[in-house]
Backbone as numpy.savetxt, mean C-alpha at the origin, in Angstrom:
# Nx Ny Nz CAx CAy CAz Cx Cy Cz
8.52 -40.82 -10.38 7.67 -39.64 -10.38 8.57 -38.40 -10.38
8.26 -37.45 -11.24 9.02 -36.20 -11.26 8.06 -35.03 -11.25
8.56 -33.91 -10.79 7.74 -32.70 -10.72 8.49 -31.58 -11.41
7.74 -30.68 -12.02 8.34 -29.52 -12.64 8.61 -28.48 -11.57
9.82 -27.98 -11.52 10.19 -26.96 -10.55 10.10 -25.61 -11.23
9.33 -24.71 -10.64 9.15 -23.38 -11.19 9.91 -22.38 -10.34
10.56 -21.45 -11.00 11.29 -20.40 -10.30 10.31 -19.35 -9.80
10.41 -19.00 -8.53 9.56 -17.95 -7.97 10.14 -16.61 -8.38
9.34 -15.80 -9.10 9.83 -14.52 -9.59 9.22 -13.33 -8.86
8.36 -13.59 -7.89 7.74 -12.50 -7.14 8.69 -11.91 -6.11
8.36 -10.74 -5.65 9.17 -10.10 -4.62 8.53 -10.38 -3.28
9.19 -11.11 -2.40 8.59 -11.40 -1.10 8.43 -10.11 -0.29
7.32 -9.99 0.36 7.02 -8.81 1.17 6.45 -9.29 2.50
6.79 -8.63 3.54 6.23 -8.93 4.84 5.21 -7.86 5.21
4.07 -8.29 5.73 3.07 -7.34 6.20 3.61 -6.62 7.43
3.17 -5.39 7.60 3.56 -4.61 8.77 2.40 -4.53 9.75
2.73 -4.45 11.01 1.72 -4.25 12.04 1.12 -2.85 11.87
-0.22 -2.73 11.80 -0.84 -1.41 11.61 -0.40 -0.38 12.65
-0.24 -0.78 13.91 0.18 0.16 14.95 1.56 0.74 14.63
2.45 -0.12 14.18 3.80 0.34 13.83 3.76 1.30 12.64
2.94 0.99 11.67 2.80 1.84 10.50 2.22 3.21 10.87
1.21 3.22 11.72 0.60 4.48 12.14 1.57 5.32 12.97
2.37 4.68 13.81 3.37 5.41 14.58 4.39 6.06 13.65
4.79 5.33 12.63 5.74 5.86 11.65 5.14 7.05 10.92
3.87 6.96 10.56 3.19 8.06 9.86 3.09 9.30 10.76
2.88 9.09 12.06 2.79 10.23 12.99 4.10 11.00 13.03
5.21 10.31 12.86 6.52 10.95 12.91 6.95 11.55 11.57
6.14 11.38 10.52 6.53 11.83 9.18 6.21 13.30 8.92
5.49 13.96 9.83 5.17 15.37 9.65 4.22 15.62 8.48
3.27 14.75 8.30 2.33 14.86 7.18 1.38 16.04 7.35
1.05 16.69 6.25 0.11 17.82 6.27 -1.32 17.35 6.05
-1.49 16.28 5.29 -2.82 15.71 5.01 -2.71 14.19 5.04
-3.78 13.54 5.50 -3.75 12.09 5.66 -5.06 11.48 5.18
-4.94 10.37 4.46 -6.09 9.55 4.07 -5.79 8.13 4.55
-6.69 7.55 5.31 -6.47 6.21 5.87 -7.56 5.28 5.35
-7.15 4.15 4.80 -8.06 3.09 4.37 -7.61 1.81 5.05
-8.55 1.03 5.52 -8.17 -0.22 6.16 -9.32 -1.18 6.24
-9.01 -2.36 6.74 -10.00 -3.42 6.92 -9.74 -4.04 8.29
-10.80 -4.20 9.09 -10.60 -4.81 10.40 -10.61 -6.34 10.28
-10.44 -7.01 11.41 -10.35 -8.47 11.41 -11.63 -9.15 10.95
-12.75 -8.42 10.95 -14.02 -8.99 10.50 -14.31 -8.66 9.03
-13.38 -7.96 8.38 -13.57 -7.60 6.98 -14.31 -6.29 6.77
-14.59 -5.57 7.85 -15.27 -4.28 7.73 -14.28 -3.21 7.29
-14.68 -2.44 6.30 -13.80 -1.39 5.79 -13.83 -0.16 6.68
-12.69 0.50 6.76 -12.55 1.73 7.53 -11.95 2.78 6.61
-12.49 3.99 6.66 -11.95 5.08 5.87 -12.06 6.36 6.69
-10.99 7.15 6.64 -11.00 8.44 7.31 -10.01 9.35 6.59
-10.28 10.65 6.63 -9.41 11.60 5.97 -9.35 12.89 6.77
-8.18 13.48 6.79 -8.05 14.79 7.43 -8.50 15.90 6.48
-8.75 15.55 5.24 -9.15 16.50 4.20 -10.64 16.37 3.95
-11.37 17.47 3.95 -12.81 17.43 3.74 -13.19 17.33 2.26
-12.37 17.90 1.38 -12.70 17.96 -0.05 -12.51 16.60 -0.71
-13.59 16.03 -1.24 -13.54 14.70 -1.85 -12.61 14.65 -3.06
-12.52 15.74 -3.81 -11.62 15.77 -4.96 -10.17 15.64 -4.54
-9.79 16.31 -3.47 -8.43 16.22 -2.96 -8.15 14.82 -2.42
-9.12 14.24 -1.73 -8.97 12.88 -1.22 -8.77 11.92 -2.39
-9.60 12.05 -3.42 -9.46 11.20 -4.61 -8.10 11.37 -5.26
-7.62 12.61 -5.31 -6.29 12.89 -5.88 -5.21 12.14 -5.10
-5.27 12.21 -3.76 -4.28 11.50 -2.94 -4.35 9.99 -3.19
-5.56 9.45 -3.26 -5.70 8.01 -3.49 -5.19 7.62 -4.87
-5.52 8.41 -5.89 -5.04 8.11 -7.25 -3.53 8.20 -7.34
-2.94 9.21 -6.70 -1.48 9.35 -6.71 -0.83 8.16 -6.00
-1.42 7.72 -4.90 -0.87 6.57 -4.18 -0.93 5.32 -5.05
-2.07 5.11 -5.76 -2.17 3.96 -6.66 -1.16 4.05 -7.79
-0.97 5.24 -8.35 -0.03 5.44 -9.44 1.40 5.12 -8.98
1.76 5.61 -7.79 3.09 5.32 -7.25 3.28 3.83 -6.97
2.25 3.17 -6.48 2.31 1.73 -6.25 2.55 0.99 -7.56
1.81 1.35 -8.60 2.00 0.70 -9.90 3.40 0.93 -10.44
3.95 2.13 -10.26 5.32 2.42 -10.71 6.33 1.56 -9.96
6.13 1.38 -8.66 7.04 0.54 -7.89 7.00 -0.90 -8.38
5.80 -1.41 -8.64 5.67 -2.78 -9.15 6.32 -2.90 -10.52
6.10 -1.91 -11.39 6.73 -1.93 -12.71 8.24 -1.97 -12.59
8.82 -1.17 -11.69 10.28 -1.16 -11.50 10.77 -2.50 -11.01
10.03 -3.12 -10.08 10.42 -4.43 -9.57 10.40 -5.45 -10.69
9.39 -5.38 -11.55 9.30 -6.32 -12.66 10.44 -6.10 -13.66
10.79 -4.84 -13.90 11.90 -4.55 -14.81 13.21 -5.08 -14.25
13.40 -4.97 -12.94 14.63 -5.46 -12.31 14.74 -6.97 -12.40
13.60 -7.68 -12.45 13.59 -9.13 -12.54 13.94 -9.61 -13.95
13.84 -8.74 -14.94 14.08 -9.16 -16.32 15.54 -9.28 -16.63
């Protein structure tokens, strides 16, 4: 019996403790904050220091764009 061995090409990542992440954010001197999360029961949580929905959307879109760029760079490095 033989098995095909596949090379793992993903980038391993470790999850961070939310408390540690929030403490780090408190020390970052942020001017505006948008927080999205999910509790242990799967309930979504959202809060923002910014009242304007357009600005909140802008921050979320920029965060998604930066995340996609990071993933693209990681994929390019693997090639």
